[in-house]
N, C-alpha and C positions, 0 to 999 in steps of 0.2 A: 270644792272644785278649783283647779288651778289651770289657767291657759298660759301656754308658752309659745311665743312667736319668735322663730328664728330667722336670721337673714345673714347675708354676707358670703354665701357660697358662689361658686363660679368656675370658670376655666382659667388656669394659670400654667405657665410654663415651669418645668423643673427648675428648682432653685428660687422660685418666686415666693411671695407671701400673700396670705389672705387673713382676714380677721373676721371671725364669726361672732354674731351676737344673739342672745336669747333674752327677750324681754318677758318678765313674769307678771302675772295679774295681781300679785300681792307682794308684800314685803318679803325680801329674801331671808329675813331673820325668822321666818316661820318654817324654814326648811332645815332639816338636819344635815343635808348635804346637797350639793349641786354638782352636776357632772356632764361631760360630753362623751358620747359613745359614737362609734362609726360602724357602718355595715357596708361591705363590698358585695357586689352581685354574687349570689350563691354561697355567701359565707355567713357565719353567725355575727351577731352584734357584739362588738368588743368595747370595753372601757378604754377611753383615751386619757382622760384626765378628770380628777375630781378635787373639789374644795369643800372642806367640812365647815360646820357652823363656826368653829373657832378660827377658821382661816388657814388651817394647814392644808397643803396640797400634795398631790401624788399623781404620778404619770406612768403610762405604759413605757416599757423599756424602749420601744421602737420610736417614741417621740421625745424622750428626754433630751434636753438641750436645744430642742427646735420649737417646741410648743410651750405656751404660757397660758394658764387659765387664771382668770381674775374675775372679780365681781364689783359692781358699783351699787351700793345700797340706795343711793338717792335716785338712781334711774331704774332700780329693780332689774338690773341686767347682769347676766353672766356672759363673759367673752372668752374666746379662745384665739389667741394670736398664733398663727402658724407660719413659721419661717423655714427656709431651706426645704421647700416641699419637694417630695419625690413622687414618681408615678404610683408607687405603692400606697401612698396616702389617699389615692382616689377612692371615694366612698360617699355614701349619704351619711351626714353627721346629724346626730340627734342630741338635743338638750334634755336633760333628766334632772328632776328634783325629787326629794323625799320629804314628806311632811314631818315636822317634829312631833306633832300631836298624834297622828294616826299611822305613821310609817307607810302611808300609801305613796307609791311612786307615780309620777306624772311625766308624760313625754311630749316633746314638741313634734311638729309635723315632719321635721328633717329638712336639710338643705344639702344640695348636691355639690360636692367638691371634685373637680376633675383636673388632674395634673398631667399635662401632656404637651409635647412639642408639636 
């Protein structure tokens, strides 16, 4: 079992920045991948950014150049730096990890990001 605790969401004006964090209950090197997803009201949950075990990253086209995913092994933390935020970035953001040994996915509880003037 893995616990993921997210933080860092909030209300920000368009053009602003937020940094999301996700603390895992065990070493991040036990995960095949770590990712951030988001879900707007009435919409499906979409992949925002992912970082693989080897460190390679990938982003949704809508956030490329604005968002940066990173990890800190010492703190067992996954982060998402979000710059130049737009109203369409408004959603609940979820942390996701996949176990290397079982391929079971785990989810955080979600953190609300609202971009509005």
